[in-house]
Wavefront OBJ file of the C-alpha trace (Angstrom):
o trace
v 2.582 37.731 19.554
v 1.344 38.293 15.974
v 4.316 36.336 14.629
v 3.510 33.461 16.994
v -0.036 33.333 15.634
v 1.241 33.315 12.046
v 3.491 30.352 12.791
v 0.543 28.493 14.328
v -1.943 29.596 11.645
v -2.608 26.080 10.175
v -3.263 24.659 13.645
v -5.414 27.644 14.701
v -7.471 27.497 11.508
v -7.939 23.730 11.850
v -8.973 24.028 15.538
v -11.543 26.784 14.866
v -12.871 24.883 11.849
v -13.331 21.668 13.862
v -15.277 23.498 16.600
v -17.392 25.356 14.025
v -18.462 22.318 12.007
v -19.057 20.399 15.241
v -21.566 23.058 16.325
v -23.071 23.038 12.841
v -23.478 19.261 12.912
v -25.165 19.334 16.315
v -27.869 21.782 15.256
v -28.511 20.456 11.743
v -30.240 17.143 11.137
v -28.892 14.792 8.451
v -25.829 16.989 8.093
v -23.288 14.340 7.069
v -22.902 15.474 3.448
v -22.569 19.129 4.447
v -20.013 18.428 7.185
v -18.131 16.030 4.925
v -17.887 18.566 2.104
v -16.906 21.344 4.519
v -14.190 19.074 5.934
v -12.786 18.577 2.439
v -12.767 22.360 1.925
v -11.029 22.820 5.291
v -8.310 20.381 4.234
v -7.752 22.242 0.947
v -7.601 25.642 2.690
v -5.153 24.266 5.279
v -2.905 22.997 2.477
v -3.003 26.481 0.918
v -2.084 28.087 4.263
v 0.927 25.785 4.692
v 2.047 26.362 1.098
v 1.958 30.124 1.638
v 3.886 29.981 4.914
v 7.634 30.467 5.160
v 9.922 27.435 5.163
v 12.426 29.161 7.444
v 12.887 27.423 10.783
v 10.995 29.312 13.476
v 10.299 28.237 17.049
v 7.745 29.657 19.481
v 6.496 29.097 23.032
v 9.886 28.552 24.651
v 11.028 26.632 21.546
v 8.434 23.894 22.110
v 6.747 24.349 18.717
v 8.766 24.391 15.508
v 7.715 25.391 12.006
v 10.197 24.348 9.350
v 10.401 22.692 5.947
v 10.397 19.245 7.555
v 7.105 19.721 9.413
v 5.500 21.540 6.450
v 6.356 18.666 4.096
v 4.758 16.077 6.365
v 1.706 18.217 7.125
v 0.990 18.580 3.407
v 1.500 14.838 2.893
v -0.909 14.115 5.781
v -3.547 16.488 4.382
v -3.315 15.329 0.767
v -3.482 11.643 1.715
v -6.426 12.311 4.076
v -8.285 14.186 1.330
v -8.052 11.254 -1.078
v -8.752 8.624 1.594
v -11.871 10.466 2.768
v -13.357 11.286 -0.613
v -12.684 7.891 -2.183
v -14.452 6.182 0.736
v -17.567 8.383 0.923
v -19.850 5.932 -0.937
v -18.609 3.076 1.251
v -19.392 5.111 4.376
v -22.957 5.797 3.224
v -23.573 2.215 2.069
v -22.484 0.840 5.450
v -24.668 3.282 7.416
v -21.749 4.910 9.260
v -22.453 8.293 7.686
v -22.553 10.211 10.964
v -21.541 13.866 10.943
v -18.927 13.152 13.635
v -16.973 10.937 11.219
v -15.069 13.672 9.291
v -14.757 15.780 12.456
v -12.933 12.958 14.257
v -10.596 12.584 11.276
v -9.821 16.326 11.355
v -9.193 16.065 15.107
v -6.679 13.271 14.559
v -4.980 15.416 11.895
v -4.705 18.290 14.396
v -2.954 15.923 16.806
v -0.584 14.824 14.037
v 0.206 18.472 13.249
v 1.332 19.085 16.820
v 3.285 15.841 16.755
v 5.343 16.662 13.673
v 5.916 20.284 14.799
v 6.756 19.423 18.400
v 10.172 20.317 19.747
v 9.289 19.386 23.289
v 8.295 16.130 24.998
v 5.135 17.605 26.533
v 3.765 19.015 23.271
v 4.741 15.808 21.475
v 2.794 13.683 23.939
v -0.265 15.958 23.859
v -0.345 15.729 20.058
v 0.127 11.967 20.176
v -2.772 11.469 22.591
v -5.072 13.781 20.643
v -4.399 11.674 17.567
v -4.765 8.390 19.467
v -8.092 9.298 21.117
v -9.556 10.090 17.709
v -8.225 6.816 16.260
v -9.789 4.790 19.112
v -13.205 6.155 18.131
v -12.641 5.619 14.419
v -11.624 1.976 14.882
v -14.959 1.155 16.550
v -17.238 3.669 14.807
v -19.420 0.917 13.320
v -21.117 0.142 16.631
v -23.492 -2.437 15.195
v -20.617 -4.536 13.873
v -19.091 -6.903 16.419
v -15.738 -7.080 14.579
v -15.465 -3.295 14.508
v -16.162 -3.008 18.237
v -13.639 -5.767 18.960
v -10.950 -4.083 16.859
v -11.596 -0.767 18.613
v -11.194 -2.303 22.069
v -8.085 -4.217 21.014
v -6.500 -1.088 19.566
v -7.440 0.955 22.641
v -5.977 -1.512 25.164
v -2.696 -2.075 23.309
v -2.299 1.590 22.375
v -2.917 2.679 25.964
v -0.200 0.260 27.093
v 2.279 1.616 24.542
v 1.388 5.201 25.467
v 2.082 4.398 29.111
v 5.511 3.007 28.227
v 6.226 6.021 26.044
v 5.175 8.471 28.757
v 7.355 6.604 31.262
v 10.266 6.974 28.841
v 9.581 10.706 28.487
v 9.531 11.181 32.268
v 12.813 9.257 32.626
v 14.369 11.322 29.832
v 13.348 14.525 31.593
v 14.730 13.206 34.866
v 18.139 12.287 33.444
v 18.605 15.309 31.159
v 16.807 18.024 33.136
v 14.761 19.256 30.173
v 11.817 18.400 27.944
v 13.128 20.473 25.009
v 14.568 18.394 22.160
v 17.546 20.709 21.563
v 18.516 20.798 25.245
v 18.077 17.030 25.558
v 20.423 16.577 22.590
v 23.115 18.680 24.279
v 22.812 16.689 27.528
v 22.530 13.240 25.998
v 25.634 11.114 25.435
v 26.707 7.483 25.675
v 27.649 7.861 29.353
v 24.125 8.841 30.398
v 22.840 5.309 30.973
v 19.524 6.417 32.469
v 18.643 8.544 29.432
v 19.547 5.664 27.102
v 17.204 3.459 29.138
v 14.480 6.099 28.644
v 15.165 6.133 24.905
v 14.294 2.427 24.703
v 10.826 3.068 26.169
v 10.222 5.951 23.769
v 11.238 3.772 20.797
v 8.795 1.082 21.970
v 5.950 3.599 21.944
v 6.881 4.984 18.537
v 7.311 1.495 17.058
v 3.753 0.675 18.142
v 2.405 3.774 16.390
v 3.954 2.718 13.070
v 3.054 -0.979 13.698
v 6.625 -2.247 13.567
v 7.535 -5.724 14.858
v 7.334 -6.795 17.685
v 4.697 -4.143 18.466
v 2.488 -4.969 15.497
v -0.017 -7.262 17.236
v -2.992 -4.942 16.785
v -2.495 -4.271 13.083
v -3.993 -7.350 11.289
v -7.047 -7.547 13.568
v -7.807 -3.832 13.469
v -7.300 -3.657 9.696
v -9.668 -6.595 9.163
v -12.269 -5.639 11.766
v -12.578 -1.913 11.132
v -14.623 -0.631 8.163
v -12.507 -0.460 4.996
v -12.734 3.353 4.958
v -11.143 3.450 8.420
v -8.606 0.772 7.531
v -7.406 2.848 4.566
v -6.943 5.830 6.895
v -5.057 3.714 9.461
v -2.845 2.241 6.742
v -1.744 5.616 5.424
v -2.056 8.764 7.545
v -0.926 7.731 11.077
v 2.021 5.902 9.475
v 3.182 9.174 7.887
v 2.979 11.065 11.190
v 4.592 8.210 13.144
v 7.558 7.927 10.790
v 8.017 11.720 10.795
v 8.176 11.660 14.570
v 10.586 8.721 14.611
v 12.933 10.528 12.206
v 12.696 13.715 14.273
v 13.628 11.906 17.499
v 16.604 10.218 15.851
v 17.758 13.432 14.168
v 17.488 15.857 17.107
v 17.312 14.551 20.727
v 18.976 11.178 20.051
v 21.512 12.382 17.477
v 24.487 11.980 19.845
v 23.736 8.375 20.800
v 23.547 6.914 17.291
v 25.288 3.648 18.167
v 22.917 3.058 21.086
v 19.676 3.297 19.101
v 20.962 2.074 15.733
v 21.038 -1.585 16.805
v 17.442 -1.356 18.062
v 16.167 0.196 14.833
v 18.049 -2.390 12.740
v 16.435 -5.217 14.740
v 12.946 -3.701 14.395
v 13.507 -3.112 10.680
v 14.729 -6.665 9.992
v 11.959 -8.240 12.098
v 9.293 -6.146 10.328
v 10.585 -7.021 6.873
v 10.736 -10.749 7.647
v 7.350 -10.994 9.365
v 5.676 -8.804 6.731
v 7.026 -11.068 3.974
v 6.305 -14.437 5.598
v 3.037 -13.913 7.507
v 1.184 -12.416 4.525
v 1.661 -15.572 2.441
v -1.107 -17.500 4.237
v -3.654 -14.665 4.350
v -6.942 -14.996 2.483
v -8.441 -11.612 3.386
v -7.095 -8.702 1.317
v -7.258 -6.202 4.191
v -5.390 -8.578 6.472
v -2.815 -9.194 3.730
v -2.360 -5.426 3.318
v -1.879 -5.183 7.092
v 1.114 -7.524 6.970
v 2.251 -5.797 3.799
v 2.256 -2.454 5.642
v 4.349 -3.991 8.432
v 6.902 -5.099 5.847
v 6.937 -1.685 4.173
v 7.519 0.053 7.497
v 10.491 -2.285 7.924
v 11.992 -0.943 4.662
v 11.328 2.657 5.715
v 13.021 1.991 9.083
v 16.065 0.598 7.256
v 16.667 4.119 5.969
v 16.300 5.531 9.483
v 18.714 2.887 10.807
v 21.552 4.375 8.746
v 21.578 7.424 11.008
v 22.563 9.557 8.004
v 20.634 12.390 6.358
v 20.582 10.434 3.084
v 18.938 7.555 4.941
v 16.286 9.809 6.473
v 15.571 11.280 3.034
v 15.213 7.808 1.515
v 12.708 6.923 4.270
v 10.618 9.985 3.433
v 10.741 9.080 -0.262
v 9.628 5.572 0.637
v 6.699 6.618 2.830
v 5.516 9.098 0.177
v 5.419 6.441 -2.541
v 3.901 3.986 -0.026
v 1.044 6.441 0.521
v 0.296 6.575 -3.224
v 0.343 2.766 -3.525
v -1.931 2.162 -0.532
v -4.481 4.808 -1.447
v -4.734 3.126 -4.857
v -4.978 -0.368 -3.345
v -7.781 0.502 -0.935
v -9.633 2.481 -3.606
v -9.735 -0.720 -5.680
v -11.510 -2.450 -2.776
v -14.386 0.047 -3.077
v -15.123 -1.336 -6.555
v -15.359 -4.926 -5.238
v -19.084 -4.789 -4.585
v -21.411 -7.725 -5.244
v -25.177 -7.503 -4.600
v -24.626 -4.430 -2.428
v -21.979 -6.145 -0.260
v -18.317 -5.171 -0.363
v -16.033 -8.178 -0.854
v -12.675 -8.524 0.901
v -11.335 -11.995 0.115
v -8.645 -12.763 -2.444
v -10.857 -15.528 -3.874
v -13.442 -12.872 -4.799
v -10.967 -11.592 -7.405
v -11.017 -14.871 -9.328
v -11.041 -14.222 -13.066
v -12.218 -10.608 -12.821
v -9.894 -9.698 -15.711
v -12.571 -11.052 -18.067
v -15.425 -8.895 -16.809
v -13.584 -5.998 -15.143
v -10.386 -5.442 -17.163
v -9.808 -1.877 -15.892
v -10.014 -2.964 -12.248
v -7.730 -5.914 -13.038
v -5.049 -3.766 -14.674
v -5.261 -1.285 -11.769
v -4.627 -4.106 -9.291
v -1.779 -5.326 -11.496
v 0.001 -1.941 -11.502
v -0.454 -1.332 -7.775
v 0.556 -4.855 -6.707
v 3.612 -4.856 -8.988
v 4.615 -1.526 -7.470
v 4.119 -2.856 -3.925
v 6.337 -5.798 -4.882
v 9.039 -3.417 -6.138
v 8.944 -4.453 -9.794
v 10.728 -1.984 -12.132
v 10.033 0.471 -13.654
v 7.189 1.294 -11.243
v 7.530 3.786 -8.384
v 7.725 1.023 -5.750
v 11.001 -0.131 -7.283
v 12.554 3.333 -6.913
v 11.325 3.543 -3.310
v 13.261 0.390 -2.438
v 16.201 1.447 -4.635
v 16.730 4.662 -2.669
v 16.479 2.772 0.639
v 19.030 0.117 -0.355
v 21.307 2.786 -1.839
v 21.329 4.694 1.471
v 21.925 1.466 3.440
v 24.818 0.382 1.208
v 26.416 3.835 1.451
v 26.751 3.195 5.200
v 28.274 -0.267 4.542
v 25.307 -2.032 6.175
v 25.487 -4.994 3.787
v 23.647 -7.521 5.976
v 20.625 -5.209 6.291
v 20.570 -4.677 2.511
v 20.781 -8.438 1.810
v 17.934 -9.216 4.216
v 15.881 -6.443 2.612
v 16.459 -7.876 -0.864
v 15.576 -11.417 0.234
v 12.340 -10.314 1.925
v 11.453 -8.330 -1.203
v 11.685 -11.540 -3.240
v 9.588 -13.470 -0.698
v 6.931 -10.743 -0.475
v 6.646 -10.666 -4.274
v 5.115 -14.161 -4.008
v 1.867 -13.096 -2.343
v 1.457 -10.054 -4.601
v 1.935 -12.283 -7.661
v -0.503 -14.807 -6.204
v -3.249 -12.162 -6.252
v -2.388 -11.303 -9.860
v -2.550 -15.018 -10.715
v -6.013 -15.179 -9.121
v -7.156 -12.157 -11.137
v -5.874 -13.308 -14.521
v -5.611 -17.102 -14.472
v -8.447 -18.417 -12.272
v -11.407 -19.881 -14.181
v -14.123 -18.821 -11.765
v -15.366 -15.370 -12.710
v -17.372 -13.040 -10.463
v -19.219 -10.067 -11.900
v -19.125 -7.159 -9.462
v -21.827 -4.510 -9.393
v -21.372 -1.616 -11.783
v -20.034 0.987 -9.335
v -20.062 4.318 -11.152
v -18.042 6.269 -8.576
v -16.086 8.983 -10.361
v -14.045 9.942 -7.289
v -12.852 6.374 -6.686
v -12.101 5.922 -10.385
v -10.136 9.176 -10.503
v -8.188 8.223 -7.349
v -7.213 4.858 -8.844
v -6.325 6.497 -12.169
v -4.163 9.138 -10.464
v -2.433 6.546 -8.275
v -1.655 4.253 -11.228
v -0.503 7.182 -13.373
v 1.964 8.318 -10.709
v 3.268 4.772 -10.206
v 3.749 4.214 -13.953
v 5.177 7.610 -14.909
v 7.505 7.992 -11.933
v 10.403 6.424 -13.850
v 10.309 9.250 -16.418
v 11.696 11.656 -13.824
v 12.482 9.642 -10.675
v 14.585 12.407 -9.143
v 11.664 14.845 -8.920
v 10.617 13.631 -5.473
v 14.253 13.327 -4.435
v 14.822 16.965 -5.370
v 11.803 18.074 -3.356
v 12.977 16.188 -0.277
v 16.511 17.559 -0.661
v 15.228 21.138 -0.736
v 12.750 20.730 2.109
v 14.637 18.567 4.562
v 16.126 20.145 7.660
v 16.877 23.491 6.065
l 1 2 3 4 5 6 7 8 9 10 11 12 13 14 15 16 17 18 19 20 21 22 23 24 25 26 27 28 29 30 31 32 33 34 35 36 37 38 39 40 41 42 43 44 45 46 47 48 49 50 51 52 53 54 55 56 57 58 59 60 61 62 63 64 65 66 67 68 69 70 71 72 73 74 75 76 77 78 79 80 81 82 83 84 85 86 87 88 89 90 91 92 93 94 95 96 97 98 99 100 101 102 103 104 105 106 107 108 109 110 111 112 113 114 115 116 117 118 119 120 121 122 123 124 125 126 127 128 129 130 131 132 133 134 135 136 137 138 139 140 141 142 143 144 145 146 147 148 149 150 151 152 153 154 155 156 157 158 159 160 161 162 163 164 165 166 167 168 169 170 171 172 173 174 175 176 177 178 179 180 181 182 183 184 185 186 187 188 189 190 191 192 193 194 195 196 197 198 199 200 201 202 203 204 205 206 207 208 209 210 211 212 213 214 215 216 217 218 219 220 221 222 223 224 225 226 227 228 229 230 231 232 233 234 235 236 237 238 239 240 241 242 243 244 245 246 247 248 249 250 251 252 253 254 255 256 257 258 259 260 261 262 263 264 265 266 267 268 269 270 271 272 273 274 275 276 277 278 279 280 281 282 283 284 285 286 287 288 289 290 291 292 293 294 295 296 297 298 299 300 301 302 303 304 305 306 307 308 309 310 311 312 313 314 315 316 317 318 319 320 321 322 323 324 325 326 327 328 329 330 331 332 333 334 335 336 337 338 339 340 341 342 343 344 345 346 347 348 349 350 351 352 353 354 355 356 357 358 359 360 361 362 363 364 365 366 367 368 369 370 371 372 373 374 375 376 377 378 379 380 381 382 383 384 385 386 387 388 389 390 391 392 393 394 395 396 397 398 399 400 401 402 403 404 405 406 407 408 409 410 411 412 413 414 415 416 417 418 419 420 421 422 423 424 425 426 427 428 429 430 431 432 433 434 435 436 437 438 439 440 441 442 443 444 445 446 447 448 449 450 451 452 453 454 455 456 457 458 459 460 461 462 463 464 465 466 467 468 469 470 471
């Protein structure tokens, strides 16, 4: 019993902390700053707990919950990215009058759901974690109740997400019916190419998971929610749920669906190709930066799924490398948006960046580094992210997928370069307010430093993934 509690220590600590600060927030007036700071401390302590835990694979509660190097890696990535997303957006939250004490508590609740998702080894626990995360995200998407666009995006996300969850749950019930178990290991032993019913169930589960990572053709909610939700929420949506969703997708392909590779490989290849193409083409006509980043994220998920589509461990590792670098790039990109403030109003349009290199050279160079990295320009980290993906794809002789990926990379570079052209070569010059936010500035500096210096030792992340993955 004691050992079971030790394995679940991060989740137990997070659950008790959420309930404690919720009670504190209820009884204290104007408690946003206190709850926010306590939430940041809780995240740091949880990271320390995970770091100090064993990386040996251990399973508890009838093997439904698994603690291993894979889940620990993703939990730390979720926590670190949440910490930077939250703290870089604090000023934005206060300026837009959404500084309610429930805000950080809801984020911690979604993280708790993600923890159970990435550690799940059972369909029931997986679905409970997924719904806990989703319920929190519904609230976050519409937290700015006085803003019509925010309310609309929340309803849109809720309706479409509920539909995808229903399809996913139907797939889980079918999978249980045709394999006789909800445990991932037992499903894997029962699942083969002759079990047509279970393969049918797999399709429904993939639909649900594809929605969670906003892959085509289940991406419909992404541009509207990204644009309508407050930027602080959009940055969270763009980073953290994507990490948890991809972790879950890899886990399903690696364990329960490992024996039916040929059956799901074609589906993942189609989703990957469609996401890369739509992400590259649809973003070209966008004028809103958040909407452009929404289509950009769809394209990037397509590249990450290309690694998953290989069905090989090297491909899964390349996907994790990609999503890790993607997190750094997006945190930096959204942090730059917090400096685009004019007369107390945060700007979101590409045209607002016209000629800012003259009056805001540091912001301009930050955008330049991040956008070049998103485009995959060497020697920045974004180039190595794509390099590892294409390397894994070519090792499996999937030449058509690699060619499509390269072509979409070239196309997507156009709209990143267009923003850089606007920043450096447009005559119109807007002077933003002098935003002296040390946290945002440090976040941008750290993001750009990682993206620039990654080429000095590009194998460092690769080595970490190799030592942590599926040991």
